[in-house]
N, C-alpha and C positions, 0 to 999 in steps of 0.2 A: 574301873573301866567297864567291867561286865555289867554292872548295874546301870551305867549310863547307856550302854547298848540296849539293855532291856527297856529302859525308859523311852529310848528313841523308837523302838519297834512299837510299843504301846501308843506312843504319841502319833506315829504315822498311821496306825490302824484306827485311831480314834476319830479321825475326820470322816471316815466312811461308815460309821455305825448307823447313822440315820438312814443313809442310802441302803445299807444292807437290810435293815428292818423293813423298809418300804418295799424293796425288791423281794424280800422273803415272803411277803404276803401274796405274791403272785405265783409262788412255787406250787407244784402239785403236792398232794398229801403224802405221797410216797417218795418225795425227792430225797436224794442222798445228800443231806446237809453236811455230813462229815467230809465228803469229797470236796464240796464247795468251800468249806472252811480251810481245808488243807491247800487248795488251789489259791485262794486269796492270800493266805499266809506266805506261801512260796513266792507268789508274785510280788508281795510287799518286801520280803527279804531280799529277793534278787534285785529289785529296784534300788533298795538301800545299798546293797553291795556295789552295784554299778555306779551309783552316785558318789559313793566313797572314793572310787577310782577317779572319777571326774574331778571332784573337789581337791583331792590330794595332788592330782596332776597339775591343776591350776595353781595350787599353793607352791608346788615345786617350781613352776614357771615364774611365779612372782618372786620367790626366793632367789632364783637364778638371775633375774633382771636386777634385783637390788643387791646382789652379791652378799647375802646373809644366809644364815641357817634357816631351815623351814620353821623351826619353833620360834624364831624371832619375827616372822612375817606378821602373824596375827595372834591375838590372845585366844584362849580356849573357850569353848561353849558355843552357844547359838550364833555368836558373832562370826564364826568361821564361814557359815553358809552365806550370811548377809554380805560380809566383806568380799568373799570370792565372787558372788554374783554381781555386786556393784562394780568391782574392778573389771570383770569380764565384759560387762555392758559398756563401760568406758573404753575398753580396748577395742570393742567392735565399732563404736562410734568414731574412734580416732582413725581407724583404717578405712 
């Protein structure tokens, strides 16, 4: 489980590496890069933590509507986010 969490953090940080390199070229010579790196990492971790609450809340809602256990709603892996987002879009369109 912890290795999957580490892979997820590296995966979410990976999308911004090109942007970080580009924006880094505009920094002053004496810029505190360590502070910026910590700020970006904390923002990424807090966003992932918040989205974990969102996704598992929706999974709980889906399990409640189907009257099954949460682990029976969807298979593990990346499918969780895709399934949750597609079900949520369908629910928004239906109402």
